[in-house]
C-alpha positions in Angstrom: 22.4 5.4 24.7 24.3 3.0 27.0 22.3 0.1 28.3 22.6 -3.5 29.2 21.7 -6.3 26.7 18.1 -5.9 25.2 16.2 -8.7 23.5 13.6 -7.4 21.1 10.9 -9.5 19.3 10.0 -7.6 16.1 7.1 -8.4 13.8 6.7 -6.8 10.3 10.4 -6.8 9.6 10.0 -7.2 5.8 7.5 -4.3 5.7 7.9 -0.7 4.5 8.4 0.5 8.0 9.6 -2.8 9.6 13.0 -3.2 8.0 13.9 0.4 8.8 12.9 -0.3 12.5 15.2 -3.4 12.4 18.0 -1.3 10.9 17.5 1.3 13.6 17.4 -1.3 16.4 20.8 -2.7 15.2 22.4 0.7 15.5 22.4 0.0 19.3 25.1 -2.6 20.0 23.4 -4.2 23.0 20.2 -4.9 21.1 19.5 -8.3 19.7 16.4 -8.9 17.5 14.2 -11.9 17.0 12.3 -11.3 13.8 9.1 -13.0 12.9 9.1 -14.2 9.2 6.5 -15.9 7.4 7.0 -19.5 6.2 8.9 -20.6 4.3 11.5 -18.7 6.3 14.1 -19.2 3.5 12.0 -17.1 1.1 11.2 -14.4 3.7 14.9 -14.2 4.5 15.7 -13.5 0.9 13.3 -10.6 1.0 14.8 -9.2 4.2 18.2 -9.7 3.2 17.5 -7.7 0.0 15.8 -4.8 2.0 18.6 -4.6 4.5 21.2 -4.6 1.8 19.7 -1.4 0.5 20.4 0.2 3.9 24.0 -1.2 4.0 23.4 -4.2 6.2 24.3 -7.8 5.7 21.7 -10.2 7.0 23.9 -13.3 6.8 26.5 -11.6 8.9 24.0 -10.3 11.5 22.5 -13.9 11.8 26.0 -15.4 12.2 26.9 -12.7 14.9 23.6 -13.5 16.8 22.3 -9.9 16.3 19.3 -11.2 14.3 17.4 -14.5 15.0 14.8 -15.4 12.4 11.6 -17.0 13.8 9.3 -18.6 11.5 5.7 -18.1 12.1 2.3 -16.4 11.3 0.1 -14.5 13.6 -2.3 -15.0 15.4 -1.7 -18.6 16.6 1.4 -20.4 15.0 3.9 -19.0 17.6 5.0 -21.0 20.7 6.0 -19.6 24.1 9.6 -20.6 23.4 9.6 -18.2 20.5 9.4 -15.3 22.8 10.8 -16.6 26.0 13.6 -14.3 27.4 12.4 -11.3 25.3 12.6 -7.9 27.1 10.1 -6.2 24.8 7.8 -6.8 21.8 7.8 -4.3 18.9 4.6 -5.2 17.0 4.9 -3.5 13.5 3.2 -5.9 11.4 -0.1 -4.7 9.9 -2.4 -4.8 7.0 -3.0 -1.2 5.6 -5.9 -2.1 3.3 -8.6 0.4 3.8 -11.7 -1.8 3.5 -12.1 -5.4 4.6 -13.7 -7.8 2.0 -13.6 -11.1 3.9 -10.6 -12.4 2.1 -7.8 -9.8 2.5 -7.1 -10.7 6.1 -7.5 -7.1 7.5 -9.1 -8.1 10.8 -7.1 -11.4 11.1 -3.8 -9.4 10.9 -4.6 -6.2 12.7 -6.9 -7.4 15.5 -6.6 -11.2 15.9 -2.8 -11.1 15.2 -2.4 -8.5 18.0 -4.6 -10.4 20.4 -2.7 -13.6 19.9 0.8 -11.8 20.4 -0.5 -10.1 23.5 -1.6 -13.3 24.9 1.8 -15.0 24.3 3.5 -12.0 25.8 1.5 -12.3 28.9 2.2 -16.1 29.1 5.9 -15.4 28.7 5.7 -12.6 31.4 7.2 -10.0 28.9 6.9 -6.6 30.6 6.9 -4.3 27.6 4.8 -4.2 24.4 5.1 -1.5 21.8 2.4 -1.4 19.2 2.7 0.6 15.9 -0.8 2.1 15.2 -1.6 5.1 13.0 -2.1 8.9 13.8 -5.4 8.5 11.8 -7.0 6.1 14.1 -8.8 9.3 15.2 -10.9 9.0 12.1 -13.1 12.1 11.0 -12.1 14.5 13.7 -10.8 18.0 13.7 -8.5 20.3 15.7 -5.4 19.4 17.9 -5.3 15.8 19.1 -3.5 14.9 22.5 -1.4 11.9 22.8 -4.0 9.8 24.6 -6.0 6.7 24.3 -9.5 6.9 22.7 -12.0 5.4 25.1 -14.7 5.2 22.5 -14.5 4.3 18.9 -13.9 7.6 17.0 -15.9 8.3 13.8 -13.6 6.3 11.7 -13.6 6.6 7.8 -12.7 3.0 7.0 -12.1 -0.6 8.2 -8.4 0.0 8.6 -8.8 2.8 11.2 -11.4 0.8 13.0 -9.1 -2.2 13.2 -6.3 -0.1 14.6 -8.5 1.3 17.3 -9.6 -2.2 18.2 -6.0 -3.3 18.5 -5.1 -0.2 20.5 -7.9 -1.1 22.9 -6.4 -4.7 23.3 -2.9 -3.3 23.8 -4.2 -0.8 26.4 -6.1 -3.5 28.3 -3.0 -5.8 28.3 -1.1 -3.0 29.8 -3.4 -2.6 32.6 -3.2 -6.2 33.5 0.3 -7.4 32.4 2.9 -4.7 31.8 3.8 -1.4 30.1 1.9 -0.8 26.9 3.4 1.8 24.5 1.5 3.0 21.3 3.3 4.7 18.4 1.0 6.5 16.1 2.9 7.6 12.9 1.3 9.8 10.3 1.6 9.2 6.6 5.0 7.5 5.8 7.0 8.8 2.9 10.5 8.1 1.3 13.9 8.3 3.0 14.9 11.8 3.7 18.4 11.3 2.3 17.8 9.1 -0.8 14.0 9.2 -1.5 14.1 5.4 -1.1 10.9 3.6 -0.4 10.2 -0.2 -0.6 6.5 0.3 -1.1 4.3 3.0 -2.8 1.2 3.6 -0.8 -0.3 6.7 1.1 0.7 9.9 -0.6 2.4 7.9 -3.5 -1.1 6.9 -4.7 -1.8 10.5 -5.4 1.5 11.0 -7.0 0.9 7.9 -9.2 -2.6 9.3 -10.3 -0.9 12.6 -11.2 1.6 10.8 -13.2 -1.0 9.0 -15.1 -2.9 12.1 -15.7 0.3 13.8 -17.0 0.9 10.8 -19.3 -2.6 11.3 -20.7 -1.8 14.7 -21.5 1.4 13.9 -23.4 -0.4 13.0 -26.5 -3.4 15.3 -26.0 -3.0 18.4 -28.2 -6.5 19.7 -27.6 -5.8 20.8 -23.9 -3.1 22.9 -22.3 -1.5 20.6 -19.7 -1.0 23.7 -17.6 -4.7 24.6 -17.6 -6.4 21.2 -16.7 -9.8 21.8 -15.3 -9.7 19.6 -12.3 -11.4 20.0 -9.0 -9.3 18.6 -6.1 -11.6 17.6 -3.3 -10.1 19.1 -0.1 -8.9 22.3 1.6 -5.8 24.0 0.1 -4.6 25.5 3.5 -5.1 22.3 5.6 -2.1 20.2 6.0 -0.9 16.8 4.9 0.9 15.2 7.8 3.7 13.2 6.1 7.0 12.1 7.6 10.2 10.5 6.2 10.4 6.8 6.8 13.9 6.9 8.3 13.0 9.8 10.7 9.8 7.8 11.9 11.8 4.6 12.4 14.4 6.4 14.5 11.8 8.1 16.7 9.9 4.8 17.2 13.1 2.9 18.0 14.1 5.6 20.6 10.5 5.3 22.1 10.7 1.5 22.1 14.1 1.4 23.8 13.3 3.9 26.5 12.8 2.1 29.8 9.2 3.5 30.4 7.5 2.7 33.7 4.0 3.7 32.5 1.9 3.0 29.4 1.7 5.9 27.0 0.8 7.0 23.5 3.2 8.8 21.1 2.4 10.7 17.9 5.2 10.3 15.4 4.0 13.2 13.3 5.3 16.2 11.5 5.3 19.5 13.4 5.5 21.5 10.3 3.7 19.5 7.6 3.2 20.7 4.1 -0.1 22.3 3.2 -2.3 20.6 0.5 -1.5 23.6 -1.7 2.2 22.9 -1.2 1.8 19.3 -2.2 -0.3 20.2 -5.2 2.4 22.7 -6.2 5.2 20.1 -5.8 3.3 17.5 -7.8 2.5 20.0 -10.6 6.1 21.1 -10.8 7.5 17.7 -11.0 5.1 16.2 -13.6 4.7 19.5 -15.5 1.0 20.0 -15.3 -1.2 22.5 -13.7 -4.7 24.0 -13.5 -6.2 22.0 -10.7 -8.2 23.9 -8.0 -9.4 22.9 -4.5 -13.0 22.3 -4.0 -15.1 21.5 -0.9 -17.5 19.2 -3.0 -17.5 15.6 -2.5 -17.2 12.5 -4.8 -19.0 11.5 -6.9 -19.3 14.9 -8.5 -22.7 15.3 -10.3 -21.1 17.2 -13.1 -17.7 15.7 -13.3 -15.8 16.6 -16.4 -13.6 14.4 -18.4 -10.3 15.1 -16.6 -11.9 14.7 -13.3 -13.0 11.3 -14.3 -9.7 10.4 -15.5 -8.0 11.5 -12.2 -10.4 9.6 -10.0 -10.9 6.6 -12.4 -8.6 4.2 -10.6 -10.6 3.5 -7.5 -10.9 7.0 -6.0 -7.6 6.5 -4.2 -6.9 10.3 -4.0 -10.0 11.1 -2.0 -8.6 10.4 1.5 -5.4 12.4 1.2 -6.6 16.0 0.9 -9.2 16.0 3.6 -7.6 16.1 7.0 -6.2 19.2 8.4 -5.4 17.8 11.9 -2.6 18.8 14.2 -1.1 16.5 16.7 0.5 16.8 20.1 3.9 15.1 19.6 6.8 14.9 22.2 9.1 13.1 19.7 9.1 16.2 17.3 10.1 18.7 20.0 13.8 18.3 19.3 13.7 19.4 15.6 15.9 22.5 15.1 13.7 25.6 14.4 13.2 26.1 10.7 14.0 22.6 9.7 11.3 20.9 7.8 10.9 17.1 7.6 9.4 17.3 4.2 10.1 20.1 1.7 10.1 20.5 -2.1 13.5 19.0 -2.6 13.0 15.9 -0.5 9.5 15.5 -2.2 11.2 15.6 -5.6 13.9 13.1 -4.5 11.1 10.7 -3.5 9.4 11.2 -6.8 12.6 10.6 -8.7 13.1 7.3 -6.8 9.6 6.1 -7.4 9.8 6.6 -11.1 13.3 5.0 -11.3 12.1 1.9 -9.6 8.8 1.9 -11.6 6.8 2.6 -8.5 8.6 -0.3 -6.7 7.3 -2.9 -9.0 9.7 -5.9 -9.2 9.4 -9.0 -11.4 7.7 -11.9 -9.7 9.7 -15.3 -9.2 8.0 -18.6 -9.7 7.6 -19.6 -6.2 5.8 -16.3 -5.4 2.8 -17.5 -7.4 -0.4 -18.4 -5.4 -1.4 -22.1 -5.6 -4.4 -21.4 -7.7 -2.4 -19.5 -10.4 -1.1 -22.8 -12.1 -4.7 -23.5 -13.1 -5.2 -20.4 -15.2 -4.2 -20.5 -18.9 -4.0 -16.9 -20.2 -4.4 -18.3 -23.7 -7.7 -19.9 -22.8 -8.9 -16.7 -21.1 -8.2 -14.3 -23.9 -8.9 -16.6 -26.9 -11.7 -18.5 -25.7 -13.4 -17.1 -22.5 -13.5 -13.4 -23.6 -15.1 -14.1 -27.0 -17.7 -16.3 -25.4 -18.5 -13.9 -22.4 -18.2 -10.4 -23.9 -21.4 -10.6 -26.2 -23.3 -11.3 -23.1 -21.8 -8.6 -20.9 -22.1 -4.9 -20.2 -19.3 -4.4 -22.7 -21.5 -5.3 -25.7 -23.8 -2.4 -24.6 -21.1 0.3 -24.7 -21.4 1.5 -28.4 -18.9 4.1 -27.8 -16.2 1.4 -27.3 -14.3 1.1 -30.6 -10.6 0.2 -30.0 -7.8 -2.1 -30.6 -6.3 -3.3 -27.2 -3.3 -5.3 -26.3 -3.0 -7.4 -23.1 0.6 -8.5 -22.0 0.9 -10.9 -19.2 4.4 -11.1 -17.6 6.0 -13.8 -15.5 6.4 -17.5 -15.7 3.1 -18.0 -17.6 2.5 -15.2 -19.9 2.2 -13.9 -23.5 0.5 -11.0 -25.5 -2.9 -10.9 -27.1 -4.7 -8.2 -29.2 -8.5 -7.7 -29.3 -10.5 -5.4 -31.6 -13.7 -3.9 -30.2 -16.2 -2.4 -32.6 -19.1 -0.5 -30.9 -18.8 -2.7 -28.0 -18.5 -5.9 -29.9 -15.4 -8.1 -29.6 -14.8 -8.9 -33.2 -11.4 -10.7 -33.1 -8.6 -11.7 -30.8 -5.2 -12.9 -31.7 -2.1 -14.0 -30.0 1.0 -11.7 -30.8 2.5 -11.4 -33.4 -0.4 -10.2 -35.3 -1.2 -7.7 -38.0 -3.5 -5.7 -35.7 -2.0 -2.5 -34.5 -3.1 -1.8 -30.8 -3.9 1.8 -29.8 -3.0 1.0 -26.1 -1.8 -1.8 -23.9 -2.5 -3.2 -20.4 0.5 -4.9 -19.1 0.2 -6.8 -15.9 1.8 -9.8 -13.9 0.5 -13.3 -14.2 -0.4 -13.2 -10.5 -2.4 -10.0 -10.8 -4.3 -11.5 -13.7 -5.4 -14.4 -11.5 -6.4 -12.0 -8.7 -8.5 -9.8 -11.0 -10.3 -12.4 -13.0 -11.4 -14.1 -9.8 -12.5 -10.8 -8.3 -10.2 -11.1 -5.3 -8.6 -7.8 -6.2 -10.3 -4.9 -8.1 -8.7 -4.1 -11.4 -8.1 -0.5 -10.4 -6.0 -1.6 -7.5 -3.3 -3.4 -9.6 -2.5 -0.2 -11.3 -1.4 1.2 -8.0 -0.3 -1.8 -5.9 0.5 -4.5 -8.4 2.8 -5.1 -11.4 0.5 -3.3 -13.9 0.8 -0.5 -16.3 -0.7 1.2 -19.3 0.9 2.1 -22.5 0.1 3.9 -25.7 -3.1 6.1 -25.6 -3.3 6.3 -21.8 -6.3 8.5 -21.8 -8.4 5.9 -23.8 -6.9 3.1 -21.6 -8.2 4.9 -18.5 -11.6 5.2 -20.0 -11.8 1.6 -20.6 -10.9 0.5 -17.1 -14.3 1.0 -15.5 -15.8 -1.0 -18.4 -13.5 -3.9 -17.9 -14.1 -3.7 -14.1 -17.8 -4.1 -14.6 -17.2 -7.1 -16.9 -14.9 -8.8 -14.4 -17.8 -8.5 -11.8 -20.2 -10.0 -14.3 -18.0 -12.8 -15.4 -15.5 -13.8 -12.7 -13.5 -17.0 -13.0 -14.0 -18.6 -9.6 -11.0 -19.0 -7.6 -8.7 -18.8 -10.6 -10.9 -21.5 -12.0 -10.1 -24.8 -13.7 -9.5 -22.7 -16.5 -7.8 -25.1 -18.7 -11.1 -27.1 -19.1 -12.8 -23.8 -20.1 -15.7 -24.3 -17.6 -17.6 -21.4 -16.1 -21.2 -21.5 -15.4 -23.1 -18.6 -17.1 -20.3 -17.8 -19.5 -22.6 -18.6 -22.4 -25.5 -16.3 -23.5 
C-alpha cells in the first residue's frame, strides 16, 4: 500500500485490540501515530512498551524515530485542539466492555461521552476522517443475516454495553453527515493470536473457557461423578454459531479499512465467514479440559430445577449465558478475500489459545505498588479478617447457613498482604488466625490487595474478580465455589464504605 504520509490519532492503544492496531499501523512506513495514554504517561508508556515488545516492537525506538508520539490525556474533555492538529484520521478504539453500568464503572463516560468529546475535537480541528471501533453485537437480540448498515433505531439490546455502542455509533454517523467521513468497524468476539494463541486480556469466550476449567478442577477430586458424564445443561442452540475472530486478523482488517481513502461514510463487519458452531466450541472445550456430558437446552436461567453441577458452572456471575445464544450471520466485505476452506478459528488454533491462557494464569499479572487505588492504603487486611469479620458474621446471612462447616484460608497478595484461616461451624465463625496456624484449610481464596479493596466496598462483585482480577481458588474447588454466593451476600450486607477508614475499625451497623 503506497501512500503519502498519514498522521493517525489512536485511542485505546494499551487495550486488548488497541496495541495490535498500533502494531499493524506501524507496518505501513508512511504512517505516524499519536497515541492517547492515560496519566501519568510514564506508567502508561511502560504498559504499552511491554505489550509492543510481545509483538517484536521497541517503543523507545519508535518514539525516538517519531513513528509514535505519546499524548497524555483522558476522554472526554482533557484533550486540547493542539493534541490533534494536523491529524489525517482518528482511530477511536478505546472502550469499556463492561456489560452493565452501575454508576461507578464509567461505561457511559467512556463509550458515549468519550466519543462525543473526541468527535467535537475532531470537528474543531477539521479532521476529515473518523474511524470508530464498535461491536458486531450492537444489533442486540436480532436474528438472521445482518447487513453492513447503520441502525436508525435502538435495536433490542441485551445490556448497557450494546446500548452504549449504539449511542456512540449514532454520534459518529451524525458527525459524518456534518463534518467528514465516518467509518464504523464492528468486530465480533475477539480471541487470541492465530499464530501464537497470545492474548493480553481474557474476556469474551475466555470467560466460558475459565468456567469450564473451574468445573474441570472441581471434578479432579470428585470420585463420585464420572467427569465425562457431567449432567450439565448448556443454555443455547448447538447448531447456531459463535462468531469469534483472531485478534491479529481483526486488527489487520481494521487497519486496512482505516487507511483506505474512503470518500463516503460506511459500516464494516469484521466477522468470521465460517464461524464454529456452539457444538464445535463445546467439543473443543471438553477435549482440552478432559470433561464431557453437557447437552444444549433452550431453557433459560435461572433453571427451576438446576442440579449441583449447573449451579457450579453458572455460580460465578452467570458469565456463560451470553455466549451460546446468538446464531447471527453478518454481511462482511473484509472476509471476502479468505481462501476457500480456510477457517479463521479451528480446533488447533483454539487449543493454542487455551494453552497460552493457562500458561499466563489467564493473563493475571502481579500488581505493582503505584497501581493501587488511593483508597487502598486505608484498608488493613489484618483488621478486616481478625476484627471486622468476627464482629459482622454473627449478624449476617452467613450465620443462618447451617450447612456451612468449613476451614477456609484467605491469602491477600501484593504490597499489603498476608494469609488468614477461619473455621466455620454450622454458619458460625468460631475462630480466625493469621498464618501460620495449626488449622488445616480445606480450600483457599487467593486475591490481590486491590481486588480485596474493590469487593469489600462493593465496587466490584466477588464473582467478577475470579474472571477479571487476580483471584483464584485452591484445594476443594467444588466447596469453594459453593461458598462464593454466600460470601457475596455477606459483602452486600456489610460493605466497608469506600475501602473505609478501616484501621480505625469503624463501620456503622457492623455490630448486632
